[in-house]
C-alpha positions as CSV (number, residue, x, y, z in Angstrom):
1,M,0.0,-0.1,0.1
2,T,1.0,3.4,-1.0
3,T,0.0,6.7,0.7
4,F,-0.7,9.7,-1.4
5,H,-1.2,13.3,0.3
6,L,-3.4,15.4,-2.1
7,V,-2.4,19.1,-1.1
8,Q,-5.1,21.2,-2.2
9,A,-3.9,24.9,-1.8
10,D,-5.1,28.4,-2.5
11,L,-2.3,29.7,-4.1
12,V,-0.7,33.2,-3.6
13,W,-0.3,34.9,-7.0
14,E,3.0,35.3,-8.5
15,D,4.7,35.1,-5.0
16,I,7.2,32.1,-4.9
17,D,8.2,32.9,-1.2
18,A,4.7,33.0,0.2
19,N,3.6,30.0,-1.9
20,L,6.7,28.0,-0.2
21,E,6.4,29.3,3.1
22,H,2.3,28.4,3.2
23,L,2.9,25.0,1.5
24,E,5.4,24.1,3.9
25,R,3.4,24.9,6.9
26,Q,0.5,22.7,5.2
27,I,2.4,19.6,4.8
28,S,4.6,20.2,8.1
29,N,3.0,16.7,9.8
30,I,3.3,14.6,6.7
31,Q,6.1,12.0,7.3
32,S,5.9,9.3,4.6
33,G,4.4,8.3,1.4
34,V,3.8,11.0,-1.8
35,I,3.0,14.6,-1.7
36,V,1.0,15.8,-4.7
37,L,1.0,19.8,-5.2
38,P,-1.1,21.4,-8.0
39,E,0.3,23.0,-11.0
40,M,2.6,26.0,-10.8
41,F,2.2,25.6,-6.9
42,S,4.9,28.3,-6.6
43,T,3.3,31.2,-8.5
44,G,-0.4,30.2,-9.6
45,F,-1.2,29.8,-13.4
46,S,0.7,32.8,-14.7
47,M,1.9,34.0,-18.1
48,A,4.3,35.8,-16.7
49,S,7.2,33.0,-17.5
50,A,10.3,35.4,-18.1
51,K,9.4,37.2,-14.9
52,L,8.9,34.3,-12.6
53,A,10.9,31.5,-14.1
54,E,13.6,29.6,-12.1
55,R,16.4,27.3,-13.2
56,M,16.4,23.9,-11.6
57,T,19.0,25.2,-9.2
58,G,16.5,27.8,-7.9
59,K,14.6,28.0,-4.8
60,A,11.4,26.0,-5.5
61,V,13.2,22.9,-6.8
62,A,15.5,23.4,-3.6
63,W,12.8,23.5,-1.4
64,L,11.1,20.3,-3.0
65,T,14.3,18.5,-2.6
66,K,14.7,19.9,1.1
67,Q,11.0,18.5,1.8
68,A,11.7,15.2,0.3
69,T,15.1,14.2,2.1
70,Q,14.1,15.6,5.4
71,K,11.0,14.0,5.6
72,R,11.8,10.9,3.5
73,V,9.0,11.2,1.2
74,C,8.4,11.5,-2.4
75,I,7.1,14.9,-3.5
76,C,5.7,16.6,-6.9
77,G,4.0,19.3,-8.5
78,S,4.7,21.5,-11.3
79,L,6.5,25.1,-11.7
80,I,7.8,27.5,-14.2
81,I,11.5,26.6,-15.3
82,E,13.6,28.2,-17.5
83,E,16.5,26.3,-19.5
84,D,18.4,27.4,-22.3
85,S,16.3,30.6,-22.9
86,H,13.2,28.5,-23.1
87,Y,10.4,28.2,-20.6
88,F,8.5,25.3,-19.4
89,N,5.7,24.3,-17.5
90,R,7.6,21.4,-15.6
91,F,6.6,18.8,-13.4
92,V,9.1,17.7,-11.0
93,W,9.2,14.4,-8.9
94,V,11.8,14.1,-6.3
95,T,12.5,11.1,-4.3
96,P,13.7,10.6,-0.6
97,D,17.4,10.4,-1.7
98,G,17.2,13.8,-3.8
99,D,16.9,12.4,-7.3
100,I,15.0,14.5,-9.7
101,T,12.9,13.4,-12.6
102,T,11.0,16.1,-14.8
103,Y,8.2,16.0,-17.4
104,D,7.3,19.2,-19.3
105,K,3.6,19.7,-20.1
106,R,2.9,18.6,-23.4
107,H,-0.3,20.4,-24.2
108,L,-0.3,24.1,-23.6
109,F,-3.8,25.7,-22.9
110,R,-3.9,28.1,-25.9
111,M,-7.1,29.5,-24.6
112,A,-5.1,31.5,-22.0
113,G,-2.2,32.0,-24.4
114,E,0.0,29.7,-22.5
115,H,1.6,28.3,-26.2
116,D,2.9,31.6,-26.4
117,H,4.9,31.8,-23.3
118,Y,6.1,28.2,-22.9
119,D,7.6,25.5,-24.8
120,A,5.7,22.1,-25.1
121,G,7.4,18.9,-23.7
122,S,7.6,16.0,-25.9
123,T,8.4,13.0,-23.7
124,Q,6.9,11.0,-21.0
125,I,8.2,10.0,-17.5
126,Q,7.2,6.9,-15.6
127,P,8.7,7.4,-11.7
128,C,8.2,4.5,-9.7
129,I,7.4,4.1,-5.9
130,D,6.7,0.8,-4.0
131,D,6.6,-1.2,-7.4
132,M,4.0,1.2,-8.5
133,Q,4.6,2.8,-11.8
134,L,3.1,6.5,-12.3
135,R,2.3,8.7,-15.3
136,P,2.5,12.3,-14.5
137,Q,0.4,14.7,-16.4
138,V,0.0,18.4,-16.0
139,C,-3.8,20.1,-16.4
140,Y,-4.7,20.5,-20.2
141,D,-3.1,17.0,-20.7
142,L,-6.3,15.6,-19.3
143,R,-8.0,16.3,-22.4
144,F,-5.9,14.3,-24.9
145,P,-6.4,10.3,-24.4
146,A,-3.9,9.3,-26.6
147,W,-1.0,11.2,-24.6
148,S,-2.3,9.2,-21.5
149,R,-2.8,5.8,-23.0
150,N,-1.6,3.1,-21.1
151,T,0.8,1.4,-23.4
152,T,3.4,0.9,-21.0
153,G,1.8,-0.6,-17.9
154,Y,1.5,2.2,-15.5
155,D,-0.4,1.7,-12.7
156,A,-1.7,5.3,-11.6
157,L,-2.1,8.8,-13.8
158,V,-1.2,11.6,-11.6
159,Y,-2.5,15.0,-12.9
160,V,-1.8,18.2,-11.3
161,A,-3.9,21.3,-12.4
162,N,-5.1,24.8,-12.1
163,W,-8.5,23.6,-13.6
164,P,-11.1,26.4,-13.4
165,A,-14.3,26.0,-11.7
166,A,-16.3,27.2,-14.9
167,R,-15.3,23.7,-16.5
168,R,-15.4,21.5,-13.4
169,E,-17.8,19.2,-14.9
170,H,-15.3,18.6,-17.6
171,W,-12.6,17.8,-15.0
172,M,-14.5,15.3,-13.3
173,A,-15.8,13.5,-16.1
174,L,-12.8,13.3,-18.0
175,L,-10.8,11.8,-14.9
176,Q,-13.2,9.2,-14.7
177,A,-12.7,8.3,-18.2
178,R,-9.1,8.2,-18.1
179,A,-9.4,5.7,-15.1
180,I,-11.5,3.6,-16.9
181,E,-10.2,3.4,-20.1
182,N,-6.7,2.9,-19.0
183,L,-7.4,0.4,-16.1
184,S,-5.5,2.6,-13.8
185,Y,-5.8,4.8,-10.7
186,V,-6.0,8.6,-11.2
187,I,-4.5,10.7,-8.7
188,A,-5.6,14.5,-9.2
189,V,-4.9,17.4,-7.4
190,N,-6.1,20.8,-8.1
191,R,-6.1,24.3,-6.6
192,V,-8.7,26.3,-4.9
193,G,-9.3,30.1,-4.7
194,I,-9.2,32.9,-7.0
195,D,-5.9,33.8,-9.1
196,G,-4.5,37.0,-10.1
197,N,-6.7,37.1,-13.5
198,N,-9.9,36.6,-11.3
199,V,-10.2,32.7,-12.4
200,E,-11.9,30.9,-9.9
201,Y,-10.9,27.2,-8.9
202,A,-13.3,24.5,-7.4
203,G,-10.7,22.1,-6.0
204,D,-12.4,18.7,-6.7
205,S,-9.0,16.9,-6.1
206,C,-9.9,13.0,-6.1
207,V,-8.6,9.6,-6.4
208,I,-10.6,7.3,-8.8
209,D,-10.0,3.6,-9.1
210,P,-10.0,1.6,-12.4
211,R,-13.6,0.8,-12.4
212,G,-14.6,4.6,-12.1
213,N,-15.2,4.8,-8.6
214,Y,-14.0,7.9,-6.1
215,L,-11.8,6.5,-3.2
216,L,-11.5,10.2,-2.4
217,K,-13.2,13.4,-3.6
218,M,-12.5,16.8,-2.0
219,D,-14.8,19.9,-2.2
220,A,-13.7,23.8,-2.6
221,R,-12.0,24.3,0.6
222,E,-8.0,24.4,1.2
223,A,-7.0,21.2,2.9
224,I,-5.0,17.9,2.6
225,A,-6.4,14.6,2.0
226,S,-4.7,11.2,2.1
227,V,-5.6,7.8,0.6
228,E,-3.8,4.6,0.3
229,I,-3.8,2.8,-2.9
230,D,-3.6,-0.9,-3.1
231,L,-1.4,-2.3,-5.8
232,V,-2.6,-6.0,-5.5
233,S,-6.5,-5.0,-6.0
234,L,-5.3,-3.3,-9.3
235,R,-3.6,-6.2,-10.6
236,D,-6.5,-8.4,-9.7
237,Y,-8.7,-6.3,-11.7
238,R,-6.9,-6.3,-14.6
239,E,-6.7,-10.0,-14.5
240,S,-10.4,-10.3,-14.1
241,F,-11.3,-7.7,-16.8
242,P,-8.4,-7.5,-19.3
243,A,-9.9,-5.2,-21.7
244,H,-6.1,-3.9,-22.2
245,L,-5.6,-7.0,-24.1
246,D,-8.0,-5.9,-27.0
247,A,-6.5,-2.5,-27.3
248,D,-6.1,-1.2,-30.7
249,T,-2.3,-0.3,-32.2
250,L,-2.6,3.1,-33.9
251,S,-0.2,4.2,-36.4
252,I,0.1,6.8,-38.7
253,K,0.9,6.0,-42.5
254,N,2.0,8.5,-45.2
255,Q,-0.1,8.1,-48.4
256,D,0.6,9.5,-51.7
257,N,-1.9,11.6,-53.0
């Protein structure tokens, strides 16, 4: 069994120091398992990439590493990173030994101009804890099922988000669909509150099992909720209902006109 701690936070707009201080207070009592923070946990969902970006040697990544190594936990979330004059909405996974794995958000939310301020990622990662294989995704990635398709045998999708309350029904429906179609758990963390663009967030952080059942569902309040995930029951379900064996193999063929 692996315990996941979903940190549903009200983020301070574009204030890295304030968010790190606030989140540190929130997670102060957690001493095991996996801590999952929202998308852009240190700034909120800002397009001020040039102003707010840090390098991988910056304070927010250093803070993640400190939390992971001192608490002996895994911790993850996304933040604004600059690398070689490019900006990324980067998911960062840190282990208790301080090892870091990163994933750059693939699908950039053009309705907010994210594609004008950030570069898209092109590769997936699959970190592991307690023999559980995880597939991290960031917010808008949720709308694109081909990107999350379970062709590598992962056990849980991990979504971190700043998903607006105006489309909360989409959030809930798509998360259930991703769990059911991929025969996997879904662990999803969204923020709450109102950001600097006057966008409201309803939380709805949750954990869903491969049958589409909620194991945990949070409301719109700032809080931390924890849930244990059983890898044995997942494998038993896949054995009894092996729909993945009938999945299509898709390929794109070039064809002369």
